[in-house]
C-alpha positions in Angstrom: -129.0 227.6 88.4 -128.4 225.1 91.2 -129.3 221.4 90.9 -130.3 219.7 94.1 -130.4 216.1 95.1 -134.2 216.3 94.7 -133.8 217.5 91.2 -131.4 214.6 90.4 -133.8 212.1 91.9 -136.6 213.5 89.8 -134.4 213.2 86.7 -133.5 209.6 87.5 -137.2 208.8 88.1 -138.1 210.3 84.7 -135.3 208.6 82.9 -135.8 205.1 84.4 -139.6 205.2 84.9 -139.3 204.2 88.6 -141.0 205.8 91.5 -139.6 209.0 92.9 -139.0 207.5 96.3 -136.8 204.7 94.8 -134.9 207.2 92.7 -134.2 209.3 95.8 -132.8 206.2 97.5 -130.6 205.5 94.5 -129.2 209.0 94.4 -128.6 208.9 98.2 -126.8 205.5 97.9 -124.5 206.8 95.1 -123.6 209.9 97.2 -123.1 207.7 100.3 -120.8 205.3 98.4 -118.8 208.2 97.0 -118.5 209.8 100.5 -117.3 206.5 102.0 -114.6 206.2 99.2 -113.4 209.7 99.7 -113.2 209.3 103.5 -111.0 206.2 102.9 -108.7 208.4 100.8 -109.7 206.8 97.5 -109.9 208.7 94.2 -113.2 208.6 92.2 -113.0 208.9 88.4 -116.2 208.9 86.4 -115.3 208.9 82.7 -116.9 211.8 80.8 -117.8 213.5 84.1 -114.9 214.2 86.4 -112.6 213.2 89.1 -113.2 213.5 92.9 -110.4 213.4 95.4 -109.6 214.8 98.8 -106.6 217.2 98.7 -104.4 218.2 101.5 -104.4 221.9 102.2 -102.1 224.1 104.1 -103.5 225.6 107.4 -104.3 229.3 107.3 -101.7 231.5 108.9 -102.4 232.6 112.5 -103.9 236.1 112.9 -101.6 238.8 114.2 
């Protein structure tokens, strides 16, 4: 099963008792802040959830 941003916003609204539109804005702001940190090259660690970081990858070899 896939969880979407809309599903997360509904869960936040149910847990906090706030309006769905406010919960959607909160979820968007969290993802926006995470995206900005990752773009700067920072590492995000959320205890009990996981770690997010941008890793360098090797370019794919050229086709023959």
